[in-house]
N, C-alpha and C positions, 0 to 999 in steps of 0.2 A: 202143693204136692206135685204138680206137673213138672216143676223145675227139676226135682230129683229124678223123675222118670226120663226126662230129656237130657240129662247130664252127659250121656255118651253120644248124643246125636249132634251133627252139625246142622246149622240152620238151613243150608241149601243142600240139595241132592246132587250126587255125581251125575254128570250128563251121560256117562257111559253105562253104569250099572244101576243107577237110581238109588244107591245106598246113601244114607245120611251120615257118612263117616269121613268127611273131608277134614284135612289138617294142613297146617302150614309146614313147609319144608325149609331147610337151610336157614335156621335162625342166625342172626349176627353173632359172631364169636366175640365175647367180652373177656379180655385177659384178666387174670386175678392178681397180677403183679402191679397194676396201676400204670400211671404214666411213666414212661422211661424215655425221656427226650433224647438222650445220647444214643440209644439204640436206633432211633429213627434217623438221627443225623448221620450216623456212621453206616447205616444200611443194614443193621442187624435185625431189624423188626421184620415180622412176617407180612408179606404183601397179601392182603385179602381184598377181593373186590367188594365194593359197597353196593350190593344189589338187594332189592327186596326179596323176601322169601317166596318160593314157589308154592303151588297148591297141589296136594296129592290126595288120592283116595286110599284109605286104609283097607277097603274091602277088595278092590280089583287091582290096585297098584298103578293106576294111570296117574301121570304127573303132567302139570302145566307149568311153564316157566314164569308166567305172569298172570295177573288178573284179566288182562285183555285176552290172552289165549283161552282162559277158562270161560269168559263171557262168550267168546266166539264159538266154543264147543257147545255151550248152552243154546245158542241161537240156531245151531245146526240141527238140534234135536227135534 
């Protein structure tokens, strides 16, 4: 039963406000039309940087661009 109680909490706390409401930001965009090789060859495709998602706190709104930045904020606390 503890799983249901902890469903809305993140495992780690926010280094700024202490809330357990961390979430991933900027999920990779997956197109619904599938592979369109000619679009990429002709330059019609959207250019999207392939970067890992950031981390953000839903409680205070603080964001970190990478896990390294998040860990650095935790160590400063």
